[in-house]
N, C-alpha and C positions, 0 to 999 in steps of 0.2 A: 495496301489499304489498311487503315487502322482497325484493329479488332474492336468490336463493340463490347464495352465493359458492362456486364450485367449489374443490376442493383445490388445483388448479394453474390459474393464469390465464396463458394463452399469448396473446401477440400474433401476428398473422399475419406472414408473411415480409415483406410490403410495408409493415409498420408498424415495422420496425427504423428507428431514427432515421437520417435522411439528413444530419444536421448534428450536430457536437459543440457543447455549450454551454460558454461561457467565463464562469464566475461572476465573474471580476474586472471584467467590464464593468458589473456592477451594484453593485460595492463603492464606497462613498464614500471610504473610506480604502484605497487600493490597497496591495498588498504592497510592501514596500520593495525597491528594485532590488538585483540582485547587484552586488557591489563588486569591483573589481580589488584583490587583496590587496597589491599594491605601491604603488598610488596612492590607494586608498580612494575612487576615483571610480566611478560606475556603469559596468558593463561594456557595451561597445558591440557592435553586430552583428559588426563586423570582429574584435573581440577574442575573441568566442565561436566564430567560424567554425572555428578549428583544432581545437576540441574536439567540437562538435556539427554535425550536418547543417544545411545552410543553412535549409531550410524549417522545421525544428524550432527553430532560433534565432528565426525570425520569430514562431512561435507562443509561444515562451517570453517574448518581449518585448512581446507584444500584450496590453495591458490594456483595450482599448476595444471590440474586435469581439465582439459577444455570441454570434454563431453562425458556425461555420466549416464549410464543406462537407466531407463525408467523400468522398475520392476513390473513383471507381468500383471500382478494384482492391481497395481495403480493404473497401468495402461488400460486394463479392462474396465475399470471404473470410469476413466476418462471417456471411454466410448459412449457412456450414457448421455453425455452432454457436449462432447467435443467431436469434431472440430467446431469451433464457434464461427459465426459468419463475419466476413469482412464486408462492410456495407459502403456503397458509393452514395453519398448524400446528395443525390440529384435534386431533390426538392429544396433542400437548403441552399444549394448553389443557385438555383433559379430565383428563389426569394431574395437572396442577397444581391443578385445580378452581378456576380463576381466571375472573373475568368478562371479563378482557382478551382482545382479539382479537390474535393474533400472526401476522405475515406475515414471510417471509424471501425475499430475492432470491438465488437459487442460481446461482453462477457456476462451479460445478465440472463442468459437463457438456461438457467438451472434453478432449482428450488431455493437455493440460498440467495439468489439474486445478484451474485457478484463473482469476481475473479478469485475470491479467497479460497474457494473449494479446491483449486489447483494445488495449493500447498497443504491445506487441511487434510486431504485424503492421504498425502504422502507422509505427513507427520504422524497421523493416526496409525498408518500401516507399520511404520518403524517402531512405534510404541507397542503395538500388538505383537510384532515379530520378536521383540525383546522380552515378552512375557509380562508386561506391566499391567496393573489393574486399571489405571486411569491417568488422565492428564489434567493440568490446570492451565488457565490462560486468562488474558484480559481481552476486552473488546471495547471499541469506541462507539461507533454508530450501530454496531451489532452485526455487521456483515461477517466479520471473522468468527464471532461467537456462533452465529447461525451455521456457517460452513463447518466449523469444528464439531458442533453438536451432531450434524448430519454424518460426518465422517466417523465419529466415535460410535454412533448408533450402528453404522454399517459393520464395524469391527467389534461390537459389544464391549466397548470401553466406557468407563465412567468419565464424565466431563464436568469440571467445575469452572464456571465462568465468572470473572469479576468484571462487571460492566460499569463504565464511567457513569457516575450518578446522574449527570445532566441528560445523558442519552437514555438511561434506565427510565427516567421520568418522562422524557419527550417521546419515547418510542416503545410503549408498552406491548405493542403487537409483535415487534421484533423479539422482545423478551419471551413472549409466549410461544413463538416458533421454536426457540431454543429449548424451552421446557417441554414442548411437544415431542422433540427428539430425545428427551431424557436428561438434558443438562440441568444442573442447578445454577441459578443466576443470582449473584449478590451485587447490590449497588456499591460502588467504590468511590471514596474510601468508606470502609465499614468498621464496625466494632468487633468483627469476628477475628481480626488478626492484630498482632502486636504493632506492626508497622502502620496498619490502618488507624489504630487508636492514636498513635503518635502524630500522624498527618492531621487528623481531626483536631488534635490539641493545638498543633502549630497553625493550622488554617481553619478555624472554626467556620462552619457554614459553607465550606468549599463545595463547588459543583463537580470537583474531581478532574482528573486528566488520565491519559493513557499511562503516564509515568507513575501515578498513584496505583492504578489497577495492576500494573506489572509487579510492583513491590509486593502487593498482597498475594498475587498468584504464585510468585517465586517462593514466598515464605511457606505457603501451604504445600507446595510441591516438595520442597526440601525437608519438610518436617512430617511428611506422610509417607509411610512405607509403600513401595510399589507405584509411586507416582512420579511423573516428570513434568516439567514446564514446557509448553510450546508457545511460540510467538507467531503472530500473523503478518509481521512486516519487519523492516529494519535489518534483520540478520542476513548474512550471506546465503545461508541455506534456503531462506524463503525466496530471495531473488532468483536463486537457481531453479527452484520448482516453477516459479512464475515465468521463466523464459519460454515455456510452452506457448505463451501468448504471442511473443514477438516472432518465434520460429514459425508459427502458423501464419501470422500476418505477412511475413516476408515470403513464404511459399506461395500464398495466394496472390500477392503482388507480382511475383516472378512469373506466374502463369500468363500474365498479360504484359510483361516487360514494363511494369510500372516502377519508377524510382521516386520515392517521396523526397521532397525538398525539405519539408519541415515535419518533425515528429514531436507530438505534444502529449504529455501525461500529467495528471494531477500528482502531487507529491505531499505525503504526510510523513510516513516512515520510509517509503520507497519501494514497496513490493510491486505495485502496479506499474509505476514508471520504469523500474528496473527490469521487469519482465517484458514490457512492450519494446523497450529500446535495445535489449541485449544483443540480438544478432546484427542490428544496424550499427550499434556502438562497436561491436567486434570488427566490422569492416572499417570503421573510422580509425580505430586503434591500429589496425594493420596497414593503414594508408591506402586501402583499396577504393574507398568512396568517402564522400563528405556529406554530412547531413547537419541541418540546423536542429538540434535537439533542445526542447524547451521543457523545463520543470515548472509547474504552476502550483503555487501554494496560497493559503489564505493570508490576507493582510493581518489577521488577528494572531497568527502563529507563524511568523516569517523566518523559519530556520535558515534557509539558504540566503535569502536576500538581506537579512539583518543580523544573522547569527554569527558566532565565532567558530573558527575551525580549531577545535581543541579537544583534548580528552575530557570526557564528562561521564557521569553516571547515566545509564539508560533509564533509570527509574527515580521517582521522587523520594522514595525511602532510602536511597543510597545503599542498596544491598546487592545490586548487580555489578558485573564487571564494568570497567571503564572502557568506553569506545571513543576513538578519535573521529569526530564528526562535526558537521555544522550544527550548532546547538544554541538554544536560548537560555541554557542553564536548567539543570534538573529540578530546580525549585520554581520554575516558571509555570504558572497555572493559566492556561489560555482562557479568554472570555468564553461564555457559554454559547458559542456559535453553533450553527446547525450542520456543519460538516464534521461530525464527530470522529470520522476515520482519519481526519487530518490534524487532529488536536494533539500532536506529539511534539515535545520540545526539541527533539533532535532529528537526525536524518541518517539513513544507511551510510555506514563507513565507506562502502564501495562507491556509492553515488557521490558522497562527499569528496572523495579523492578525485573522481572524474570531473566534478564541478570545479574543484580547486585547480586542477590541471588544465582547465579551459576547454574541455570536450563538450560541454553543454552550458546553456544559460538558464537563468531562473527569473520568473516574474511573480509578483504577489498581486492578488485581486481581492476586492471587497465583496462581502457576501450578497449585498443587494444587487450588485452588478452580475454576480454569479447566478442568482436566481432569475434575473431578467433573461439571461442567456438560456437557462434551463427551461423557462416557460416558452421562450421563442422556439427552442428546439422541439419541445413536446408538441407544440401546435403545428409545426411544419413536418417533422420526421415521424411523429406518432409514437414515440417512446418517452415515457416519463423518467428522466435520468436521476440517478442518485446525486445528492448535493456535492459529494466528492468529485464525481465524474464531471459535474457541471463546471468545475474550475477549468478543465481542459476544453470544454465546449466554448467557454467564454473567450479563451485565447485563440481557439481555432476560428471562431467568427471574426475576432479582431484581425487576425492575419489575413483572412479571406477579404475583408473590407480594405485592407492595405493594398491587396492585389487589384481590387476594383479601382483604387485611386491611381495606381501606377501602371495598370494594364498588364502586369506580369501574370503568366499562367503557371503559377506554382502548384505543386501537388502537396496537399496537407494530409497527414495521417494523425489521428488522435485515438486515445483509448477511452472507450465508454465502459467503465469498470462494472457498472451494474445499474439496477433500477431503483426508483425512489418511492415505491408504493408504500413503504413503511415510514416515509418521511413527511407525511401529510400535515403534521403540526407545523413544520417549517414552511411548507407551501401555503398553508393557511395564513401564517403571519405575513408572508410576502404579499399574498392576495389582499389581505386586510390593510396593508400599508403600514404595519407596525414593526416590521423588521428593521433593525438598526445595524450600523457598522461600528466596529470597535477596532482601533489600531493602537497597540501599546506604545507608550511614549519612550523616548530614549532613556529617561530616568528610570522607568520601570524595568527596562531591559538591563540597564547597567547594574541595578540592584541584584538582578539574577546572575549577571556575569561575574560579579564580585565574589560569588560563592563557588565558582568553578574550582575543581580540585587543582592543586599545584603539582603538576606533573612535568 
């Protein structure tokens, strides 16, 4: 007799993973190394130390250790909001009249409202352990900045946040949460840094991008004694910390012998997607199981689906190391869409290599379609999703409707990365019917591709 699946599957507190999983250990083709932009040689530990915390540099460069212990201080912090629930979307299934079974891993049940806290607390811990005064960072929609401000407050660290200008203006309350936790928040690009002034001169009136904000944060970190730069996505170390999402999801599914057929995550820089899929991708890499893994990105910033797999700068100011990734070019400034956390020109080098090797597929979706799915989900499942998460919801619904057409009883798992209660300007524009879609032309992308570094 089949076990009745509850609406929410919770792990016990002592079932929170005690180790992070490093998917690179199981990759035959490792992600290409970061390169020094001056010499085009792989970045060494000593070269990365002025930018990142020592322990995080070690994690960034470690392609071989499969499991890394979670320090006790971080584990105890996790207990405040983890394990997070795995939810069976019974109401959505019924409304869609689909034979598909839909599950989502909900990461919005903490004050920051998103999955970003999983890595923020880890990076703040390592900064404190190293004896630093503070850290700098960028944030798009504001989830990462919020999470980092919380983590730094917990460890009594100073936190300087450069927030993408369009999000700074669209989401004033997200900004105020960061300030409440003690962070300073600067709209980017700004006149407070050399690189910010250069970007403003080159792109007058720009609404900014994550690439711009990264440049400013790195400049301040490297020129201020006792500070280091921390990043909320893209890097190997961040995907490592976020693996707690996938490890919990898999443990919850295993309790009921559930095997997902399709695993879906939104993709901007890669932190959420990489974290959700990590243990499942490990099984796929080892040849133990097969999954249809789907990355969903905005049509306005289509790194995977229309980008080039090449070495590029991770930032618009071209001060960071070169990463081999799917990129639209570091000079590409996305349109001012409302999925601020997905407005990055590149993609994680680890996920880029996996995509290049055919272990997952990618689709791009337009924001009006995304918000239609968000509204539908909110009305049926009772959670107002973040715009970023809603990209995954859009494709999960589409896949469920395909099952309705074919009669296939597939099991779908997607990541609900956080809530959208600070994104009401976007919802207002959708509800008022004034939201528009923008898709870059081939000519626009080619102009950006032409500036890719010659490596």
